[in-house]
N, C-alpha and C positions, 0 to 999 in steps of 0.2 A: 511464611508464605507471602508471595507477592500477588496482588490483584492488579490486572492490567485492563484498562477500558479504552477502547477506540471508538468514539462516537462520530459517525459520519452523517451525511445529509439524510440518508434513508435508514441505514442499519447501524446498530451498535454491536461491536464485537467485544466479548468479555472473556478473559482467560485467567487462570490461576497457575502461577509458576512456583515450583520448588527449585530454587536456584535457577538453572537454565532449562529445566524440563517442564513441559506443559502437563499439568495434572487434569485440567478441566477447561473446556471452552464451549462457548455458545454464541449464537447470534440472535438479536432481538430487535424489534422496531421501537420498543419503549422500555426504559429502565424502571423497574418496579422497586421502590425502596424496601418493601417487605421481603421480596425475593433476594435483594441485595444483602439485607440483614442476615437472612438465613445462610447465604453463601459465605459471608464473612465468618460466621460461627462454625459452619461445616468444615472449613479449611483453616481456621485459626489464622486469619489474615493479619499480618504485621504492618504492612505498608501497601500503598496503592499509587498508581499513576493514571492520570486522565489526559487523553488527547481528544480534543473536541473541536468541531467546526462551528458549533453553536453554543448557546448558554447551557451549561451543565446543571443537572438537577441539584437545587439547593437542599432538598430533603436528603439526598444521598450524601452530600458533603456534611450536613449536620449529623447524619448517622455515623460517618467516619469519625467526626469529632467526639461524639458521645462514647464511641467504642475505643477512643484513643488510638485510632489508626492513622498514621501519618500519610497525608495525601499530597502528591506532587502534581500540580497542573502544568503540563508542558507548554512553555512559551518560548519566545525568541531569546529570553534571558536565562533559560535553563542551562546548566552546565552539561556539556556533552563529552562523551569519550573520544570524539574525533574533532578536529579543528573545522570550523565552519567559515569558509571563504566567500559565502554568498554576500553580495553587496547590500542587499536589502533583506536581512534575516527576519525582520518583522512581517514580511509578506510571504515568507517561505512556508508552505503548508507543513503542518506538524507531522502529517503522515509521510510526507516525502523524506524529511530528515530522519524520521524513525526507521523507515525502510532502509535508508542508507546506513544507519547505525547497525541495523540488524544484519545486513550483508557484510559489513566490516567485522562484526563479531564472529560470523560464521567463516569468514575468509580474510583475516587481517593481513596487513602489509602487502596488499595486492591491488592492482588497478581493477576497479569494479564499475560495471554499468548495471544500474537497477532499473528495470522496466516494470512499472506498476500500471496495470490495465483495469481501469474502472470507467467512471463517467468521462474522465479525461485519461489520456495515456501520458505518463510522465517518464522522462528519461533522466536519471541522476547519476553523476559520476563521482566516485571516490578514488583518490589517488593511492599509490603504494606507500605514500607517506602518511596515510590515514587522515586525509584531508577531504572534506566535502567541497567540490569545486563548482557545482551548479548543474544545470540541466535544461531540458526542453519540455514543453507542454504541447500536446496535440489533442484534437477531439477523439473521444473514445468511440467504440463500435456503436453503442446506442445513439450517441450524439450524431454520428454520421448517417445512420439509417433514418433518424428522425429529421435531420436537415433536408434530406432528399424528399421526404414526404411533406414536410411543412412548407418548404419553399418552392414546391412545384404544384401543379393542379391535378395531375393524374397518377403520379407514382405512388404505389402502395407502401405502407409502413411494414417493413419486415423485421424479423428477429435474427440474431446471430445463429449460426449453425456450425457444428463441428464438421459436418459433411457439406461441402460446397464445391461447385465446379472449379476446376483448376486452370482452365484456359480461357474460354469465352462462354458467355451465356447465349442460349438459343431462345430465350423468352425474356420479357421485361423483368420478371422476378429473378430469373437466373442472372440477368445482366446486372441488377442491383447487388445481388448476393456476391457475385464474382468481383464486381468492381470495388465494393466496400471491403470484403474480406481479403482479397488479393492485394488491394491497394494498401491496406494497413500492414499486411505481412511484408510487402515490398518496402514500405517505410521503415519498419523495424529492422529489416536486413540491411537497409541502406545506412541507418544510424549506426548500427553495429560496425559495419565495414568502415565507415568514416572514422569512428572513434578508435578502431583497432590500429589505424595508421598513426594515431597520436599517442595512444596509451597501451601499446603492446608490451607484454601479453595482457589481454583483457578478459576478465571473467564476467559472465553475464548472468544476472539473477532475474527471474521472471516471477511476478506475483500479481495479485488482484483477481477479481471475479471473472474477468474475461480472458484470463491467461489460458484457461482450459481449451479455448478454440485454437491456440497457436503453439502450445508447448511441444506437440508432436510433429508439427509441420515446419518449424523453423530449421534452416540448414545449419545454423550455428549451434554448437553445443551450449546448453544452458543449465543453470540450477533453478529448478522450479520449486519455490518455497511458498506455500499457501499462507502461512502466518508470519511473513517477514516483518510486517509493521509491529505485530505483537511482540516478536522476538526483540526488535529494536527498542520498543518502549520498556520492556523488562530490563534490558541492558542499561538504558538511561537511568531507570530507577535505582538499580544496583550501584551505578557510578555515583549517584548523588547520596547514597547511603542514607535515605530519608528516614 
């Protein structure tokens, strides 16, 4: 069994895979070594992979060592199942490359655009030659709402909504909601349209916590995959046969 850990700035996603199938998944704000120990015993974990934006728990790493569980820490030097053509791989977010690997695993030998919607919106391209080519980074929904509130004197701080005006706002709140939500949707559609001219046919994967606000509204057909980063991390772990 494979244990996959994606530690972000706020939340940590944990999943257990049996080959390519997810048997268990959870989201937490703090990794508890005792609970992690119980999880490794419950599923007879053989190997693990960690993708982290911060310092990972030394206690958990020591636990893996005690239980003789091989643990792969994803870095810029980790072997990948796709070629990485990014010019500065050491600055490439581990979650971005993992999502790209996940999309390539689900749809190999195809031109892919992976859109991950979180604190930032990232657009990453994988070619039909199974090569990661690079991508773009844009402010996410929460960042956009907060910027309007923080950098003005009177605009309120709003939260994203699945239901929002589609043309114009008739109040300040509606104006912010429509401007931010429709603005980002137009951005996404524009990026897709531009890349389709260069990498047709193009398959689009949508993931990340904020993807729920757009997956039913985008005009372009997409593959909505909630656990794309976890799928990619598991694929990287298998590729390294740790």
